[in-house]
N, C-alpha and C positions, 0 to 999 in steps of 0.2 A: 502493499501500500504506500503510495508516495505521503511525501510528509506534510503537503497543504490537505491530502485529504485527511491524515489523520487529525491534523491541526483542528479540522473543520468536524470531524467527529468529536473529537474531544471539549472542543469548546460548546457544543450542545450538551454533552455530559456534564460537564461542571457547572452550566446554567440548572441542572435540575436540582443543584441545591437550594434553589428558591423558588424554582416554578414545577410544579407537578404534584399528581397526589394519586392514590389507589387505595383500594378497598383494603382494612386492616383485616389481615387474617394471624392467628397465633404461630400457626405453623409456616408463615413468612417470616416473621418475627425471630421464630428461631432458626429458620433456613437462614438468613441474613446474619445472623447473631454469629453462624458457624463461621462464614465468610470473613467476619471483622476477627474474631479468633486467629484464623490462618492468617490474615494479612498482618495483625499485629503482635502478633505471638503470645498474648494473654488470655484469660480464661475469665469468662463472666463466673462472679460467685455464685448466680441464681438468675433464673430467666427474668426478663426484664417485662414488667405487666405493660400490657396497652389497651390503648380505648381511642375511640374518635373524639371531637368536641364540637360543638356548634359554633361557628362564626362569632357570636353575640358574647358565649361565652369566653371565646379567646380575647375579643377587646377586653371584657371586664379583668380577665387574667393577665392580659399586656398591660392595663391600667396600674394594676394592684404590682406588678412588678416593677414597673416604672417606679413608681413612690418608693419601693424599698430600696431601689438601688440608687436613689438621690441622696444624699448625703443633709438635706434640708427637706420642706415641702417643695414639691413640683414648682410651684410658683416663686419662693425665693431663691431655690435652685437656678432656674433659667434666668433669674433677674442678675446674679450674680456672673452667669456667663456673660450679660448683656454688660454688665460694668468692667469685665475683663476685654471684653473687645473681639469675644469669640464668635458672639453671635450678635446680629440685630436684631429691635425689637420688632416682634412678628405678633399679630392678633390672632390668637386660639391657636397658640403655639403648641401647646398639650395636646390637643384635638389633634392638628394635623400629626403630630409624630405618632400617637395612635393608629391613625390613617397609615401612617407609612409603613410604621413596623407590622402592622397586620397585613399589608399586601405584600409582604416579604415572605410571610410562614405558611407554610402550607404543613408539615410536620414538624414536631420539637419534642425534645426529652425537657420533663420538668425535674430537677433534682430535689424538689420539698417534698411532694410524694412520691420521689423518683418512681416514675411512670414516663411512658412514650404516648404522646398523642398525635394523631393525624384530624387534620381540619376537616370536619363533614363539608361536602361539595365544593371543594379545593377544585381549582383550576388544572388540566391532566394537559401538560404540555408532554406528548410521547414523542419519543426521538423516529426518526423517520427510519422504515426497513422493518421487516419480523423481527416481533420482540423487543421492539422500542419501548413499549408501556412495561413490560417486565425489568427490562434494564432500568428505567428511570426511578423506578419504583426501590430498585436496589441498592443504587445509588444514595437517593434520599434516605433509606433507612440504615446504610452501613455508616454515612455520616454522623445521624444522630444517635444509633447505635453505639458508636464510639464516645460519645459523650457519656452512655450510659455507662460503659465499661471505665470510663475515667472517676466518674463519681461515685463507682464501688471501692474505689481506693483513696480517692480524695475528699469525697463528702463536698460538693461543689458550694451545695446552699449556705454551709457554715461559711467556708474560706469566703465568699462574696460578701458576708454580711460583715465579717471582720475586718473589711476592707472598705468601707461605706466611705473613711476619712480619708483615702487613698488611691485618688481615680487612676492615677497612673499605673499604682502598682496591681488594681485592679484590669486596667486595659492589658498591661504586660500577660496578666494571667489568662486572658481571654483570648490571645495569640497564640499562647502554648496550648489552648484546649482547643481552638477553630484549625489551627494549623497542623494538629494530629489531624484531626477529625478529617478536614480534605484531603491531607495525603494519604488516609487510609483509603478515602472513597475514590481517589484517582488511581490508586493500585487495584482497587477492586475493579474498577472499568478496565484497566490497561490487562487485567486477566481476560478479556472479552476481546481484546485486539491481536489478531496473528502477528506473531512478531516482535510484540514489542517486550522491550526491554529498561533498562537502566539509560540509556543512551536516546530511547525515546521518549519517557520521562522528562530528563534532562532539556531534551529539544522543546517539550511542549510544556514546561514548567514556565515561561512568560506570560503563558496565556493565563496563568493564575490573579494576572494583574488584571485580568479582563473584568474585575469590578466595575472598569469602566462601562462594560454593555450595559450593566444594572443601573449604575450611577445615571446615564443617560436617560433612564426611563423615572428618575425619581423626581417628585413634584420640583417645578421650579420657585414654588413660595416656602420651600422649607430650608431653613437655614444650612449651608455647606457642612457646617461643622459635623451635625449630625450624618448627613451622610457617609462624609469621609470617615467618620469614627466607626460607624457601623461596618465598612469594607475592610478598614485595615487589618483587623485580625486576620482575615480572610487571605489577603493578599501578603503582607510582609509574615503574619505568623506562619503563614505555610512556606513560606522561604526560610524562616527561622528554625522549625522544625525540619526541613530538609537538608541544611548544614549540620544540624544536630546528628541525623539519621548518617550522612556522608561521612562523619567525622567517628562515628561508634555503634552503627545500627540502632535498632529500637530499643539496646541496653541502655544507650545514651539518652534516649528521652525518657525511661525509665526513670534516671538519675534527675533528669528535671522534673519529674514527679515528685520527688523527694526535696527538690530544692528548686523550686519556680522561680521564673525570671524576677527581677524586682523592680524593673524601670522600662519604660518604652526605649529609653536608650539601649539597653542590654537586647531589645528585639532588633532596632535597627544597626545594632554593631556588635552582631554576635560574636564575632572574630577576636573581639578584644578580650583582654582579661576580665573576668565578672568583679563586680566593684559595687559595692551597696551604695546606695546614693549617701550625701551627707545626712546625719542627724541631728537633733536637738536643735534645730534652726527658729522654733521658736520659745519662749518661756515657758516653764512648766504650768503657771498660772496665766494662761492665754488672755483670758475675760479681764486682764489688769492693763493690757494695752489700749484701751479704749471705756469711753463712759456709753457704750453704747451696748444693746443686745449682743453677745455671742452665735451667730447663727451656727458654725462650723469652721473647722479647719479641712485643709486639703493640699494634696500635693498634684500639681497639673502635669508635668514631666517635659520630656524632651518634644513629644510628638506634638501635643497642643500649643507646645511654645513654638516649633516651625510651621504648624498651621497658622498661628498668628501672625508671624513675619510674615509670611508668604500673604498676607491680605496688604501688605506695603511693600514688599522685596520680591524679585524674581523667585523660582523653586530652588533654583541653586544657591544662590545667596542665602535664602532662609533655612536650608538645611547646613549650608557651612556655618553660620551663626548659632544655631541652636545645636549643634553637634559638641559645644564645649559645655553643655549641660552637666552638671553633678549633682545637682539636687536643688528642691525649692520647700518651702512649706507656706502656704498662704491663710490666712485668719478671717473670714467674713461676719463683720458685724453689722448691724440693722438699728436705725433710731425708730423704726414704724413706719416711716413717710418712705414715699416713692422715690 
């Protein structure tokens, strides 16, 4: 198969991550779980329970998860991002975010009830050729079941709740999780391509940056910060995990499970020696810094600083300027006024 044909087929496979659905069958979950185990070289501790979810229930789920992920109330958190200059003031932004995230979800694994869900009535984007729908289902399921495999060891819900005051470290962890799940999905896909080997995977790796395709379909009235933040773990996270696998196989990723990346700087510059960001940048009693109500503290990290600088500089200049990041810590206060 010519490389451009491989690229076209693979691009369709990657798009399945965000497009596609199928009838949920327990037997299908077991089958794809075995594929994940074979590719990843780890075994599930127990079968993954699965069920369907209505679109209305999905929206409620996303609204709850979004609120839980914010370090303060959604309104206060969004306002603080405006103050930083990461986003512009946008009417009904929370509802627009929910619309956007809901449009991207067809199936997902939720670590809180530790259950796999398929959205009932989701759009089916079958691939061309015989067995395309079956293949799209297998790829979508393999990605999300990799998250279930991760959760059985890492207990993801508790980990992310512990990082509510460190957005950069949470984003770095997300890069590890999505990068690994995407690479497993890719290798499941390559099993169905005759003659596919490591060279083919390497040749097709740049297509993983094709978040560009989905980003092009993002609503124009949504701040770019949220769109780029959504796709960053899939693009840079996959490159980060691939580098680890190239260095030491899946055992290198196992070691990252024990000691996950501490910052997005580590994701962006994975070959450099691992170094913890500077600590103790704020006094123990942060509330004494201002005569106002303390909302929250956070670390925004190299990725967000680079994004912020790109609003005034070229991408190359912004990346070079942000690359010197070694740590930051911000405290957000409010006087109760807008």
